[in-house]
C-alpha positions in Angstrom: 0.0 0.0 0.0 1.2 3.5 -0.9 1.4 6.4 1.5 -0.6 9.5 0.3 0.9 12.9 0.7 -1.1 16.0 -0.1 0.5 19.3 -1.0 -0.9 22.6 0.4 -2.1 23.4 -3.1 -4.0 20.1 -3.3 -5.6 20.6 0.1 -6.7 24.1 -0.9 -8.2 23.0 -4.2 -9.9 20.0 -2.6 -11.8 22.2 -0.2 -13.2 24.2 -3.1 -14.7 21.1 -4.8 -18.4 20.1 -4.3 -19.0 17.3 -1.8 -19.8 14.9 -4.6 -16.4 15.6 -6.3 -14.6 15.3 -3.0 -16.0 11.8 -2.6 -14.9 10.9 -6.1 -11.4 12.3 -5.4 -11.2 10.3 -2.1 -12.2 7.1 -4.0 -9.5 7.9 -6.6 -6.9 8.4 -3.9 -7.8 5.1 -2.3 -7.6 3.3 -5.7 -4.2 4.8 -6.4 -2.9 3.9 -2.9 -4.0 0.2 -3.1 -2.8 -0.2 -6.6 0.4 -2.2 -7.2 1.4 0.2 -9.9 -0.2 3.7 -9.5 1.7 5.0 -12.4 -0.4 2.7 -14.7 -3.6 4.3 -13.6 -2.7 7.8 -14.7 -1.5 9.4 -17.9 2.1 10.5 -17.8 2.5 14.2 -18.6 6.0 14.6 -20.0 6.1 18.4 -19.9 5.3 18.4 -16.2 6.9 15.0 -15.3 3.8 14.0 -13.3 0.8 11.8 -13.8 -2.8 12.8 -14.3 -5.7 10.7 -13.1 -9.0 11.5 -14.8 -12.2 11.9 -12.9 -14.9 12.0 -15.5 -14.1 14.1 -18.5 -13.5 17.4 -16.8 -11.5 16.8 -13.6 -8.0 15.7 -12.9 -5.8 14.7 -10.0 -2.1 15.6 -10.7 0.3 13.3 -8.7 3.8 12.1 -8.6 5.0 8.7 -7.4 8.2 8.3 -5.2 8.8 4.7 -5.8 11.7 4.2 -3.4 9.8 5.9 -0.6 6.5 4.2 -1.4 4.7 7.6 -1.5 2.2 9.2 -3.8 2.3 13.0 -3.7 -1.0 14.5 -4.7 -0.1 17.9 -6.2 -3.2 19.5 -7.7 -6.9 18.7 -8.2 -9.7 20.3 -10.1 -10.9 21.1 -13.6 -8.5 21.1 -16.4 -7.5 24.7 -16.0 -6.9 24.4 -12.2 -5.3 21.0 -12.3 -2.7 22.0 -14.8 -1.9 25.3 -13.0 -3.3 27.7 -15.5 -5.3 29.7 -12.9 
């Protein structure tokens, strides 16, 4: 099992989501943490050197995986604009 770590930016963006989206994000975090290979569940974004996990067609979780430390760092969450930092 992977250890989740949330950045301050992630925490701030998470608070701004609707309760329904917060539940979906929590489910996604759990799925990533119990996965044997969380990198396989996301799409690698070469220009940012992170992974994007899609929640529906509009929302993303941006995360990085520290394999040697067994940690998943959740960096950003939100719609496309907010998740990719164009806000």
